[in-house]
N, C-alpha and C positions, 0 to 999 in steps of 0.2 A: 444534421448540424453537429459539428464537431465541438464538443465541450470538455473541459478539463475533468479530471475525476473528481468526484466529490467524497466528502468523509462524513460519516455518521455521526450522530452525537454520541452513541456508546461506543465509537473508537476513539472519540476526543474524551470521553470519560475515563476510559481505561488509560490513557495517556496521562490525564492528571492525576490518577490513582497513584501511578509509578512515579508521578512529579518530574516528567523527562526534562520539563524547559528549565527547571532549577538546576540541573547539571549541564545546561547549555544545548541540550540535545533535542532532536526531533525524530518522530518516525520516517524512515526513509523508506520509498516503496520503489522499487527498481525491477528492471525486465533484462534477463540476461539470457544468452543463448544457453542451451543445455535441458537437462530434466527428460523425462521419458517422453514428453511429447513435443520437444522442439524449443520451447521457451519456459523459463522457471521465473518466478516471483523471488527477488531478495528483500525480505522485510527486517529491518534490524533499525536500532538507535543509533542515531549518526549526528555530526555538527553539519548544520545547514552549509551550502556553498554559495558563492556568489551569483551562479548561472541556474539554481534550482528554482521551480516553480513551488512557492510556500504556500500552504493552505492554513489558516489560522481557526482554531475555536478552542473556547474554554481556557484561553490563556496558554494553549498547548500549539506545537506546529506539526504538520506532515509535510514532507518534501518530495519531490520527484524531479529526477534530472532530465535535461532535455531529450536525451535520446531514447529514455524509456517513456515520455509522454505520448508519442505516437501510438504506442502500444496500449496506452490506459485511457484514450479519450473514452468518454461517456461512463467510465467504470465507477464503482463505488468501494470504497474502502470502509472496512467494517470491522468490528471485534465479535468473536464467536465464544461462548463459554459453555461447552457441551461434555458430556460424558468423557468423551474421547480427548478433551484437552480445551484449553483456552489459546486463543491465537488471534492473530488479525488476519483478515481474508480479503481477497478481492473478488469481486463480483463483475467479470468483465464481459459485456455484450459483443466485443469484437473477437473473442476466442470461439474457433469453430469446434474446437472440443478439449477436453482436459481429462488429466489424469486422476485417479481415485485419492492420490495422496493430497489434492488440493493446491498445489504450488506449481504444477506444471501444465501448460496449455499449448495448443498450436493456433496458428492464423490463419 
């Protein structure tokens, strides 16, 4: 069954900490061609657009454009805070392989 991506509480909590919504911004998760495995995630704060899928939680928003949505079906958007750094991550069951950088994948 095809489902939109889900966003963890931890990711929404981090967005609330940086107070993205007060700046009129959301976390944009997009998929672009490139990277060392064929596709790469582009994760950045951005203003929501009219045709975005908007996922809401804790007063915050995560947005995905229509083109990226098919690559992110059933994926999980999370926040990781490890020794190597803190960052938003995508756990994508559609990816057949991924790169060590964590932002590049193939299908």
